[in-house]
PDBQT receptor file of N, H, CA, C and O in Angstrom, charges set to zero:
ATOM      1  N   UNK A   1       4.858  -6.083   1.421  1.00  0.00    +0.000 N 
ATOM      2  CA  UNK A   1       4.451  -4.707   1.382  1.00  0.00    +0.000 C 
ATOM      3  C   UNK A   1       3.150  -4.521   2.160  1.00  0.00    +0.000 C 
ATOM      4  O   UNK A   1       3.022  -3.581   2.945  1.00  0.00    +0.000 OA
ATOM      5  N   UNK A   2       2.205  -5.397   1.947  1.00  0.00    +0.000 N 
ATOM      6  H   UNK A   2       2.309  -6.160   1.309  1.00  0.00    +0.000 HD
ATOM      7  CA  UNK A   2       0.921  -5.306   2.629  1.00  0.00    +0.000 C 
ATOM      8  C   UNK A   2       1.120  -5.288   4.140  1.00  0.00    +0.000 C 
ATOM      9  O   UNK A   2       0.560  -4.437   4.831  1.00  0.00    +0.000 OA
ATOM     10  N   UNK A   3       1.900  -6.208   4.644  1.00  0.00    +0.000 N 
ATOM     11  H   UNK A   3       2.355  -6.899   4.083  1.00  0.00    +0.000 HD
ATOM     12  CA  UNK A   3       2.136  -6.298   6.084  1.00  0.00    +0.000 C 
ATOM     13  C   UNK A   3       2.856  -5.057   6.594  1.00  0.00    +0.000 C 
ATOM     14  O   UNK A   3       2.519  -4.548   7.663  1.00  0.00    +0.000 OA
ATOM     15  N   UNK A   4       3.832  -4.566   5.859  1.00  0.00    +0.000 N 
ATOM     16  H   UNK A   4       4.106  -4.979   4.990  1.00  0.00    +0.000 HD
ATOM     17  CA  UNK A   4       4.545  -3.368   6.296  1.00  0.00    +0.000 C 
ATOM     18  C   UNK A   4       3.621  -2.158   6.340  1.00  0.00    +0.000 C 
ATOM     19  O   UNK A   4       3.696  -1.365   7.279  1.00  0.00    +0.000 OA
ATOM     20  N   UNK A   5       2.763  -2.000   5.356  1.00  0.00    +0.000 N 
ATOM     21  H   UNK A   5       2.702  -2.644   4.593  1.00  0.00    +0.000 HD
ATOM     22  CA  UNK A   5       1.808  -0.895   5.374  1.00  0.00    +0.000 C 
ATOM     23  C   UNK A   5       0.911  -0.973   6.604  1.00  0.00    +0.000 C 
ATOM     24  O   UNK A   5       0.612   0.043   7.233  1.00  0.00    +0.000 OA
ATOM     25  N   UNK A   6       0.488  -2.177   6.937  1.00  0.00    +0.000 N 
ATOM     26  H   UNK A   6       0.731  -3.002   6.426  1.00  0.00    +0.000 HD
ATOM     27  CA  UNK A   6      -0.382  -2.356   8.091  1.00  0.00    +0.000 C 
ATOM     28  C   UNK A   6       0.385  -2.151   9.398  1.00  0.00    +0.000 C 
ATOM     29  O   UNK A   6      -0.078  -1.427  10.279  1.00  0.00    +0.000 OA
ATOM     30  N   UNK A   7       1.547  -2.779   9.528  1.00  0.00    +0.000 N 
ATOM     31  H   UNK A   7       1.923  -3.367   8.812  1.00  0.00    +0.000 HD
ATOM     32  CA  UNK A   7       2.309  -2.690  10.776  1.00  0.00    +0.000 C 
ATOM     33  C   UNK A   7       2.832  -1.284  11.049  1.00  0.00    +0.000 C 
ATOM     34  O   UNK A   7       2.949  -0.885  12.208  1.00  0.00    +0.000 OA
ATOM     35  N   UNK A   8       3.146  -0.529  10.002  1.00  0.00    +0.000 N 
ATOM     36  H   UNK A   8       3.051  -0.853   9.061  1.00  0.00    +0.000 HD
ATOM     37  CA  UNK A   8       3.650   0.824  10.182  1.00  0.00    +0.000 C 
ATOM     38  C   UNK A   8       2.520   1.831  10.357  1.00  0.00    +0.000 C 
ATOM     39  O   UNK A   8       2.780   3.022  10.524  1.00  0.00    +0.000 OA
ATOM     40  N   UNK A   9       1.285   1.379  10.321  1.00  0.00    +0.000 N 
ATOM     41  H   UNK A   9       1.073   0.411  10.185  1.00  0.00    +0.000 HD
ATOM     42  CA  UNK A   9       0.142   2.250  10.533  1.00  0.00    +0.000 C 
ATOM     43  C   UNK A   9      -0.118   3.215   9.382  1.00  0.00    +0.000 C 
ATOM     44  O   UNK A   9      -0.775   4.240   9.561  1.00  0.00    +0.000 OA
ATOM     45  N   UNK A  10       0.394   2.888   8.216  1.00  0.00    +0.000 N 
ATOM     46  H   UNK A  10       0.928   2.055   8.070  1.00  0.00    +0.000 HD
ATOM     47  CA  UNK A  10       0.228   3.758   7.054  1.00  0.00    +0.000 C 
ATOM     48  C   UNK A  10      -1.169   3.607   6.466  1.00  0.00    +0.000 C 
ATOM     49  O   UNK A  10      -1.836   4.595   6.160  1.00  0.00    +0.000 OA
ATOM     50  N   UNK A  11      -1.600   2.371   6.312  1.00  0.00    +0.000 N 
ATOM     51  H   UNK A  11      -1.058   1.568   6.560  1.00  0.00    +0.000 HD
ATOM     52  CA  UNK A  11      -2.911   2.072   5.742  1.00  0.00    +0.000 C 
ATOM     53  C   UNK A  11      -3.284   0.644   6.123  1.00  0.00    +0.000 C 
ATOM     54  O   UNK A  11      -2.454  -0.110   6.630  1.00  0.00    +0.000 OA
ATOM     55  N   UNK A  12      -4.512   0.288   5.878  1.00  0.00    +0.000 N 
ATOM     56  H   UNK A  12      -5.187   0.900   5.465  1.00  0.00    +0.000 HD
ATOM     57  CA  UNK A  12      -4.984  -1.056   6.189  1.00  0.00    +0.000 C 
ATOM     58  C   UNK A  12      -5.568  -1.705   4.933  1.00  0.00    +0.000 C 
ATOM     59  O   UNK A  12      -6.752  -2.041   4.892  1.00  0.00    +0.000 OA
ATOM     60  N   UNK A  13      -4.727  -1.879   3.910  1.00  0.00    +0.000 N 
ATOM     61  H   UNK A  13      -3.765  -1.606   3.944  1.00  0.00    +0.000 HD
ATOM     62  CA  UNK A  13      -5.240  -2.487   2.685  1.00  0.00    +0.000 C 
ATOM     63  C   UNK A  13      -5.394  -3.992   2.825  1.00  0.00    +0.000 C 
ATOM     64  O   UNK A  13      -4.889  -4.599   3.770  1.00  0.00    +0.000 OA
ATOM     65  N   UNK A  14      -6.078  -4.565   1.897  1.00  0.00    +0.000 N 
ATOM     66  H   UNK A  14      -6.488  -4.073   1.130  1.00  0.00    +0.000 HD
ATOM     67  CA  UNK A  14      -6.114  -6.019   1.748  1.00  0.00    +0.000 C 
ATOM     68  C   UNK A  14      -5.514  -6.306   0.377  1.00  0.00    +0.000 C 
ATOM     69  O   UNK A  14      -4.843  -5.451  -0.201  1.00  0.00    +0.000 OA
ATOM     70  N   UNK A  15      -5.749  -7.492  -0.137  1.00  0.00    +0.000 N 
ATOM     71  H   UNK A  15      -6.294  -8.187   0.332  1.00  0.00    +0.000 HD
ATOM     72  CA  UNK A  15      -5.189  -7.820  -1.448  1.00  0.00    +0.000 C 
ATOM     73  C   UNK A  15      -6.223  -8.538  -2.298  1.00  0.00    +0.000 C 
ATOM     74  O   UNK A  15      -7.232  -9.044  -1.808  1.00  0.00    +0.000 OA
ATOM     75  N   UNK A  16      -5.938  -8.562  -3.558  1.00  0.00    +0.000 N 
ATOM     76  H   UNK A  16      -5.118  -8.151  -3.956  1.00  0.00    +0.000 HD
ATOM     77  CA  UNK A  16      -6.749  -9.306  -4.513  1.00  0.00    +0.000 C 
ATOM     78  C   UNK A  16      -5.836  -9.717  -5.656  1.00  0.00    +0.000 C 
ATOM     79  O   UNK A  16      -4.658  -9.361  -5.664  1.00  0.00    +0.000 OA
ATOM     80  N   UNK A  17      -6.349 -10.441  -6.593  1.00  0.00    +0.000 N 
ATOM     81  H   UNK A  17      -7.307 -10.729  -6.586  1.00  0.00    +0.000 HD
ATOM     82  CA  UNK A  17      -5.600 -10.750  -7.804  1.00  0.00    +0.000 C 
ATOM     83  C   UNK A  17      -6.394 -10.235  -9.003  1.00  0.00    +0.000 C 
ATOM     84  O   UNK A  17      -7.614 -10.388  -9.075  1.00  0.00    +0.000 OA
ATOM     85  N   UNK A  18      -5.687  -9.632  -9.921  1.00  0.00    +0.000 N 
ATOM     86  H   UNK A  18      -4.696  -9.508  -9.862  1.00  0.00    +0.000 HD
ATOM     87  CA  UNK A  18      -6.278  -9.149 -11.167  1.00  0.00    +0.000 C 
ATOM     88  C   UNK A  18      -5.486  -9.749 -12.316  1.00  0.00    +0.000 C 
ATOM     89  O   UNK A  18      -4.277  -9.544 -12.424  1.00  0.00    +0.000 OA
ATOM     90  N   UNK A  19      -6.163 -10.476 -13.156  1.00  0.00    +0.000 N 
ATOM     91  H   UNK A  19      -7.146 -10.642 -13.068  1.00  0.00    +0.000 HD
ATOM     92  CA  UNK A  19      -5.530 -11.153 -14.283  1.00  0.00    +0.000 C 
ATOM     93  C   UNK A  19      -4.307 -11.953 -13.820  1.00  0.00    +0.000 C 
ATOM     94  O   UNK A  19      -3.268 -11.965 -14.479  1.00  0.00    +0.000 OA
ATOM     95  N   UNK A  20      -4.459 -12.622 -12.667  1.00  0.00    +0.000 N 
ATOM     96  H   UNK A  20      -5.304 -12.613 -12.132  1.00  0.00    +0.000 HD
ATOM     97  CA  UNK A  20      -3.416 -13.487 -12.147  1.00  0.00    +0.000 C 
ATOM     98  C   UNK A  20      -2.285 -12.778 -11.420  1.00  0.00    +0.000 C 
ATOM     99  O   UNK A  20      -1.309 -13.419 -11.032  1.00  0.00    +0.000 OA
ATOM    100  N   UNK A  21      -2.395 -11.479 -11.228  1.00  0.00    +0.000 N 
ATOM    101  H   UNK A  21      -3.188 -10.958 -11.543  1.00  0.00    +0.000 HD
ATOM    102  CA  UNK A  21      -1.336 -10.711 -10.553  1.00  0.00    +0.000 C 
ATOM    103  C   UNK A  21      -1.825 -10.236  -9.190  1.00  0.00    +0.000 C 
ATOM    104  O   UNK A  21      -2.962  -9.788  -9.041  1.00  0.00    +0.000 OA
ATOM    105  N   UNK A  22      -0.948 -10.344  -8.204  1.00  0.00    +0.000 N 
ATOM    106  H   UNK A  22      -0.024 -10.707  -8.324  1.00  0.00    +0.000 HD
ATOM    107  CA  UNK A  22      -1.224  -9.900  -6.839  1.00  0.00    +0.000 C 
ATOM    108  C   UNK A  22      -1.313  -8.377  -6.824  1.00  0.00    +0.000 C 
ATOM    109  O   UNK A  22      -0.452  -7.698  -7.385  1.00  0.00    +0.000 OA
ATOM    110  N   UNK A  23      -2.350  -7.841  -6.185  1.00  0.00    +0.000 N 
ATOM    111  H   UNK A  23      -3.049  -8.392  -5.730  1.00  0.00    +0.000 HD
ATOM    112  CA  UNK A  23      -2.545  -6.389  -6.121  1.00  0.00    +0.000 C 
ATOM    113  C   UNK A  23      -3.010  -5.979  -4.738  1.00  0.00    +0.000 C 
ATOM    114  O   UNK A  23      -3.719  -6.726  -4.064  1.00  0.00    +0.000 OA
ATOM    115  N   UNK A  24      -2.612  -4.807  -4.325  1.00  0.00    +0.000 N 
ATOM    116  H   UNK A  24      -2.036  -4.200  -4.873  1.00  0.00    +0.000 HD
ATOM    117  CA  UNK A  24      -3.161  -4.226  -3.107  1.00  0.00    +0.000 C 
ATOM    118  C   UNK A  24      -4.569  -3.745  -3.416  1.00  0.00    +0.000 C 
ATOM    119  O   UNK A  24      -4.862  -3.303  -4.527  1.00  0.00    +0.000 OA
ATOM    120  N   UNK A  25      -5.432  -3.838  -2.420  1.00  0.00    +0.000 N 
ATOM    121  H   UNK A  25      -5.195  -4.197  -1.517  1.00  0.00    +0.000 HD
ATOM    122  CA  UNK A  25      -6.817  -3.420  -2.581  1.00  0.00    +0.000 C 
ATOM    123  C   UNK A  25      -7.165  -2.451  -1.459  1.00  0.00    +0.000 C 
ATOM    124  O   UNK A  25      -6.925  -2.735  -0.286  1.00  0.00    +0.000 OA
ATOM    125  N   UNK A  26      -7.727  -1.314  -1.826  1.00  0.00    +0.000 N 
ATOM    126  H   UNK A  26      -7.921  -1.083  -2.779  1.00  0.00    +0.000 HD
ATOM    127  CA  UNK A  26      -8.111  -0.298  -0.845  1.00  0.00    +0.000 C 
ATOM    128  C   UNK A  26      -9.594  -0.014  -0.954  1.00  0.00    +0.000 C 
ATOM    129  O   UNK A  26     -10.156   0.051  -2.048  1.00  0.00    +0.000 OA
ATOM    130  N   UNK A  27     -10.212   0.152   0.191  1.00  0.00    +0.000 N 
ATOM    131  H   UNK A  27      -9.756   0.099   1.079  1.00  0.00    +0.000 HD
ATOM    132  CA  UNK A  27     -11.605   0.580   0.233  1.00  0.00    +0.000 C 
ATOM    133  C   UNK A  27     -11.623   1.938   0.930  1.00  0.00    +0.000 C 
ATOM    134  O   UNK A  27     -11.173   2.069   2.068  1.00  0.00    +0.000 OA
ATOM    135  N   UNK A  28     -12.137   2.924   0.247  1.00  0.00    +0.000 N 
ATOM    136  H   UNK A  28     -12.503   2.817  -0.678  1.00  0.00    +0.000 HD
ATOM    137  CA  UNK A  28     -12.212   4.264   0.814  1.00  0.00    +0.000 C 
ATOM    138  C   UNK A  28     -13.576   4.407   1.469  1.00  0.00    +0.000 C 
ATOM    139  O   UNK A  28     -14.592   4.549   0.790  1.00  0.00    +0.000 OA
ATOM    140  N   UNK A  29     -13.587   4.367   2.798  1.00  0.00    +0.000 N 
ATOM    141  H   UNK A  29     -12.761   4.251   3.350  1.00  0.00    +0.000 HD
ATOM    142  CA  UNK A  29     -14.849   4.433   3.522  1.00  0.00    +0.000 C 
ATOM    143  C   UNK A  29     -14.947   5.666   4.411  1.00  0.00    +0.000 C 
ATOM    144  O   UNK A  29     -16.010   5.953   4.962  1.00  0.00    +0.000 OA
ATOM    145  N   UNK A  30     -13.854   6.389   4.551  1.00  0.00    +0.000 N 
ATOM    146  H   UNK A  30     -12.991   6.155   4.103  1.00  0.00    +0.000 HD
ATOM    147  CA  UNK A  30     -13.856   7.557   5.419  1.00  0.00    +0.000 C 
ATOM    148  C   UNK A  30     -14.158   8.809   4.597  1.00  0.00    +0.000 C 
ATOM    149  O   UNK A  30     -13.404   9.155   3.688  1.00  0.00    +0.000 OA
ATOM    150  N   UNK A  31     -15.214   9.458   4.905  1.00  0.00    +0.000 N 
ATOM    151  H   UNK A  31     -15.827   9.177   5.644  1.00  0.00    +0.000 HD
ATOM    152  CA  UNK A  31     -15.612  10.643   4.146  1.00  0.00    +0.000 C 
ATOM    153  C   UNK A  31     -14.649  11.817   4.338  1.00  0.00    +0.000 C 
ATOM    154  O   UNK A  31     -14.727  12.813   3.619  1.00  0.00    +0.000 OA
ATOM    155  N   UNK A  32     -13.747  11.696   5.306  1.00  0.00    +0.000 N 
ATOM    156  H   UNK A  32     -13.684  10.886   5.891  1.00  0.00    +0.000 HD
ATOM    157  CA  UNK A  32     -12.765  12.760   5.535  1.00  0.00    +0.000 C 
ATOM    158  C   UNK A  32     -11.459  12.525   4.784  1.00  0.00    +0.000 C 
ATOM    159  O   UNK A  32     -10.530  13.323   4.904  1.00  0.00    +0.000 OA
ATOM    160  N   UNK A  33     -11.376  11.462   4.024  1.00  0.00    +0.000 N 
ATOM    161  H   UNK A  33     -12.131  10.814   3.926  1.00  0.00    +0.000 HD
ATOM    162  CA  UNK A  33     -10.166  11.197   3.238  1.00  0.00    +0.000 C 
ATOM    163  C   UNK A  33      -9.915  12.350   2.279  1.00  0.00    +0.000 C 
ATOM    164  O   UNK A  33     -10.839  12.898   1.677  1.00  0.00    +0.000 OA
ATOM    165  N   UNK A  34      -8.639  12.705   2.153  1.00  0.00    +0.000 N 
ATOM    166  H   UNK A  34      -7.888  12.260   2.641  1.00  0.00    +0.000 HD
ATOM    167  CA  UNK A  34      -8.265  13.818   1.277  1.00  0.00    +0.000 C 
ATOM    168  C   UNK A  34      -7.266  13.322   0.244  1.00  0.00    +0.000 C 
ATOM    169  O   UNK A  34      -6.673  12.257   0.416  1.00  0.00    +0.000 OA
ATOM    170  N   UNK A  35      -7.078  14.062  -0.798  1.00  0.00    +0.000 N 
ATOM    171  H   UNK A  35      -7.559  14.928  -0.938  1.00  0.00    +0.000 HD
ATOM    172  CA  UNK A  35      -6.106  13.702  -1.834  1.00  0.00    +0.000 C 
ATOM    173  C   UNK A  35      -4.723  13.505  -1.222  1.00  0.00    +0.000 C 
ATOM    174  O   UNK A  35      -3.986  12.614  -1.642  1.00  0.00    +0.000 OA
ATOM    175  N   UNK A  36      -4.367  14.316  -0.248  1.00  0.00    +0.000 N 
ATOM    176  H   UNK A  36      -4.966  15.040   0.093  1.00  0.00    +0.000 HD
ATOM    177  CA  UNK A  36      -3.060  14.224   0.395  1.00  0.00    +0.000 C 
ATOM    178  C   UNK A  36      -2.852  12.861   1.055  1.00  0.00    +0.000 C 
ATOM    179  O   UNK A  36      -1.729  12.357   1.089  1.00  0.00    +0.000 OA
ATOM    180  N   UNK A  37      -3.922  12.262   1.581  1.00  0.00    +0.000 N 
ATOM    181  H   UNK A  37      -4.833  12.672   1.554  1.00  0.00    +0.000 HD
ATOM    182  CA  UNK A  37      -3.835  10.942   2.191  1.00  0.00    +0.000 C 
ATOM    183  C   UNK A  37      -3.419   9.900   1.154  1.00  0.00    +0.000 C 
ATOM    184  O   UNK A  37      -2.604   9.022   1.435  1.00  0.00    +0.000 OA
ATOM    185  N   UNK A  38      -3.984  10.005  -0.037  1.00  0.00    +0.000 N 
ATOM    186  H   UNK A  38      -4.647  10.718  -0.266  1.00  0.00    +0.000 HD
ATOM    187  CA  UNK A  38      -3.675   9.041  -1.091  1.00  0.00    +0.000 C 
ATOM    188  C   UNK A  38      -2.294   9.298  -1.692  1.00  0.00    +0.000 C 
ATOM    189  O   UNK A  38      -1.604   8.364  -2.100  1.00  0.00    +0.000 OA
ATOM    190  N   UNK A  39      -1.899  10.564  -1.743  1.00  0.00    +0.000 N 
ATOM    191  H   UNK A  39      -2.460  11.322  -1.412  1.00  0.00    +0.000 HD
ATOM    192  CA  UNK A  39      -0.550  10.890  -2.201  1.00  0.00    +0.000 C 
ATOM    193  C   UNK A  39       0.487  10.302  -1.251  1.00  0.00    +0.000 C 
ATOM    194  O   UNK A  39       1.489   9.736  -1.688  1.00  0.00    +0.000 OA
ATOM    195  N   UNK A  40       0.243  10.439   0.051  1.00  0.00    +0.000 N 
ATOM    196  H   UNK A  40      -0.571  10.900   0.406  1.00  0.00    +0.000 HD
ATOM    197  CA  UNK A  40       1.159   9.884   1.050  1.00  0.00    +0.000 C 
ATOM    198  C   UNK A  40       1.222   8.360   0.937  1.00  0.00    +0.000 C 
ATOM    199  O   UNK A  40       2.301   7.772   1.007  1.00  0.00    +0.000 OA
ATOM    200  N   UNK A  41       0.080   7.734   0.765  1.00  0.00    +0.000 N 
ATOM    201  H   UNK A  41      -0.797   8.211   0.708  1.00  0.00    +0.000 HD
ATOM    202  CA  UNK A  41       0.052   6.278   0.599  1.00  0.00    +0.000 C 
ATOM    203  C   UNK A  41       0.880   5.870  -0.614  1.00  0.00    +0.000 C 
ATOM    204  O   UNK A  41       1.656   4.917  -0.537  1.00  0.00    +0.000 OA
ATOM    205  N   UNK A  42       0.729   6.566  -1.720  1.00  0.00    +0.000 N 
ATOM    206  H   UNK A  42       0.098   7.340  -1.784  1.00  0.00    +0.000 HD
ATOM    207  CA  UNK A  42       1.502   6.239  -2.925  1.00  0.00    +0.000 C 
ATOM    208  C   UNK A  42       2.996   6.391  -2.661  1.00  0.00    +0.000 C 
ATOM    209  O   UNK A  42       3.782   5.546  -3.090  1.00  0.00    +0.000 OA
ATOM    210  N   UNK A  43       3.402   7.448  -1.964  1.00  0.00    +0.000 N 
ATOM    211  H   UNK A  43       2.764   8.134  -1.615  1.00  0.00    +0.000 HD
ATOM    212  CA  UNK A  43       4.817   7.636  -1.625  1.00  0.00    +0.000 C 
ATOM    213  C   UNK A  43       5.338   6.481  -0.788  1.00  0.00    +0.000 C 
ATOM    214  O   UNK A  43       6.433   5.977  -1.038  1.00  0.00    +0.000 OA
ATOM    215  N   UNK A  44       4.566   6.058   0.200  1.00  0.00    +0.000 N 
ATOM    216  H   UNK A  44       3.677   6.468   0.403  1.00  0.00    +0.000 HD
ATOM    217  CA  UNK A  44       4.988   4.970   1.091  1.00  0.00    +0.000 C 
ATOM    218  C   UNK A  44       5.057   3.644   0.333  1.00  0.00    +0.000 C 
ATOM    219  O   UNK A  44       5.963   2.845   0.571  1.00  0.00    +0.000 OA
ATOM    220  N   UNK A  45       4.122   3.405  -0.566  1.00  0.00    +0.000 N 
ATOM    221  H   UNK A  45       3.386   4.054  -0.759  1.00  0.00    +0.000 HD
ATOM    222  CA  UNK A  45       4.146   2.171  -1.361  1.00  0.00    +0.000 C 
ATOM    223  C   UNK A  45       5.417   2.129  -2.211  1.00  0.00    +0.000 C 
ATOM    224  O   UNK A  45       6.071   1.090  -2.299  1.00  0.00    +0.000 OA
ATOM    225  N   UNK A  46       5.761   3.240  -2.827  1.00  0.00    +0.000 N 
ATOM    226  H   UNK A  46       5.230   4.084  -2.756  1.00  0.00    +0.000 HD
ATOM    227  CA  UNK A  46       6.976   3.296  -3.644  1.00  0.00    +0.000 C 
ATOM    228  C   UNK A  46       8.214   3.078  -2.764  1.00  0.00    +0.000 C 
ATOM    229  O   UNK A  46       9.116   2.328  -3.138  1.00  0.00    +0.000 OA
ATOM    230  N   UNK A  47       8.256   3.729  -1.604  1.00  0.00    +0.000 N 
ATOM    231  H   UNK A  47       7.523   4.338  -1.301  1.00  0.00    +0.000 HD
ATOM    232  CA  UNK A  47       9.407   3.581  -0.700  1.00  0.00    +0.000 C 
ATOM    233  C   UNK A  47       9.565   2.133  -0.259  1.00  0.00    +0.000 C 
ATOM    234  O   UNK A  47      10.658   1.573  -0.346  1.00  0.00    +0.000 OA
ATOM    235  N   UNK A  48       8.490   1.527   0.211  1.00  0.00    +0.000 N 
ATOM    236  H   UNK A  48       7.602   1.982   0.282  1.00  0.00    +0.000 HD
ATOM    237  CA  UNK A  48       8.559   0.141   0.679  1.00  0.00    +0.000 C 
ATOM    238  C   UNK A  48       8.905  -0.783  -0.480  1.00  0.00    +0.000 C 
ATOM    239  O   UNK A  48       9.683  -1.721  -0.306  1.00  0.00    +0.000 OA
ATOM    240  N   UNK A  49       8.348  -0.537  -1.646  1.00  0.00    +0.000 N 
ATOM    241  H   UNK A  49       7.716   0.225  -1.786  1.00  0.00    +0.000 HD
ATOM    242  CA  UNK A  49       8.675  -1.353  -2.816  1.00  0.00    +0.000 C 
ATOM    243  C   UNK A  49      10.155  -1.296  -3.155  1.00  0.00    +0.000 C 
ATOM    244  O   UNK A  49      10.766  -2.320  -3.461  1.00  0.00    +0.000 OA
ATOM    245  N   UNK A  50      10.723  -0.119  -3.103  1.00  0.00    +0.000 N 
ATOM    246  H   UNK A  50      10.227   0.713  -2.855  1.00  0.00    +0.000 HD
ATOM    247  CA  UNK A  50      12.175   0.025  -3.379  1.00  0.00    +0.000 C 
ATOM    248  C   UNK A  50      12.999  -0.698  -2.328  1.00  0.00    +0.000 C 
ATOM    249  O   UNK A  50      13.985  -1.358  -2.654  1.00  0.00    +0.000 OA
ATOM    250  N   UNK A  51      12.602  -0.576  -1.066  1.00  0.00    +0.000 N 
ATOM    251  H   UNK A  51      11.801  -0.039  -0.801  1.00  0.00    +0.000 HD
ATOM    252  CA  UNK A  51      13.324  -1.270   0.005  1.00  0.00    +0.000 C 
ATOM    253  C   UNK A  51      13.259  -2.785  -0.194  1.00  0.00    +0.000 C 
ATOM    254  O   UNK A  51      14.264  -3.479  -0.042  1.00  0.00    +0.000 OA
ATOM    255  N   UNK A  52      12.102  -3.279  -0.526  1.00  0.00    +0.000 N 
ATOM    256  H   UNK A  52      11.286  -2.715  -0.650  1.00  0.00    +0.000 HD
ATOM    257  CA  UNK A  52      11.948  -4.730  -0.730  1.00  0.00    +0.000 C 
ATOM    258  C   UNK A  52      12.747  -5.197  -1.952  1.00  0.00    +0.000 C 
ATOM    259  O   UNK A  52      13.352  -6.268  -1.929  1.00  0.00    +0.000 OA
ATOM    260  N   UNK A  53      12.745  -4.402  -3.003  1.00  0.00    +0.000 N 
ATOM    261  H   UNK A  53      12.253  -3.531  -3.022  1.00  0.00    +0.000 HD
ATOM    262  CA  UNK A  53      13.478  -4.775  -4.230  1.00  0.00    +0.000 C 
ATOM    263  C   UNK A  53      14.975  -4.770  -3.999  1.00  0.00    +0.000 C 
ATOM    264  O   UNK A  53      15.704  -5.497  -4.675  1.00  0.00    +0.000 OA
ATOM    265  N   UNK A  54      15.452  -3.966  -3.057  1.00  0.00    +0.000 N 
ATOM    266  H   UNK A  54      14.860  -3.376  -2.508  1.00  0.00    +0.000 HD
ATOM    267  CA  UNK A  54      16.888  -3.861  -2.790  1.00  0.00    +0.000 C 
ATOM    268  C   UNK A  54      17.402  -4.978  -1.900  1.00  0.00    +0.000 C 
ATOM    269  O   UNK A  54      18.613  -5.163  -1.780  1.00  0.00    +0.000 OA
ATOM    270  N   UNK A  55      16.506  -5.723  -1.277  1.00  0.00    +0.000 N 
ATOM    271  H   UNK A  55      15.522  -5.572  -1.374  1.00  0.00    +0.000 HD
ATOM    272  CA  UNK A  55      16.926  -6.819  -0.393  1.00  0.00    +0.000 C 
ATOM    273  C   UNK A  55      17.554  -7.932  -1.211  1.00  0.00    +0.000 C 
ATOM    274  O   UNK A  55      17.070  -8.278  -2.289  1.00  0.00    +0.000 OA
ATOM    275  N   UNK A  56      18.636  -8.487  -0.686  1.00  0.00    +0.000 N 
ATOM    276  H   UNK A  56      19.029  -8.206   0.190  1.00  0.00    +0.000 HD
ATOM    277  CA  UNK A  56      19.241  -9.635  -1.396  1.00  0.00    +0.000 C 
ATOM    278  C   UNK A  56      18.328 -10.866  -1.319  1.00  0.00    +0.000 C 
ATOM    279  O   UNK A  56      17.608 -11.079  -0.343  1.00  0.00    +0.000 OA
ATOM    280  N   UNK A  57      18.390 -11.659  -2.385  1.00  0.00    +0.000 N 
ATOM    281  H   UNK A  57      18.975 -11.486  -3.178  1.00  0.00    +0.000 HD
ATOM    282  CA  UNK A  57      17.691 -12.943  -2.432  1.00  0.00    +0.000 C 
ATOM    283  C   UNK A  57      16.256 -12.805  -2.474  1.00  0.00    +0.000 C 
ATOM    284  O   UNK A  57      15.541 -13.807  -2.516  1.00  0.00    +0.000 OA
TER     285      UNK A  57
């Protein structure tokens, strides 16, 4: 998911682990970021997650 978000130009997150679980990590540094930007990111994360979950094996 991380690589797809980066390669598709959606966002440039990194990752971390929280309580032993892999998590995406975002740093909001652009003062022009809007709620709509984060809503779109959430939609794309859900879409990519569903696509990855549907893959065989």
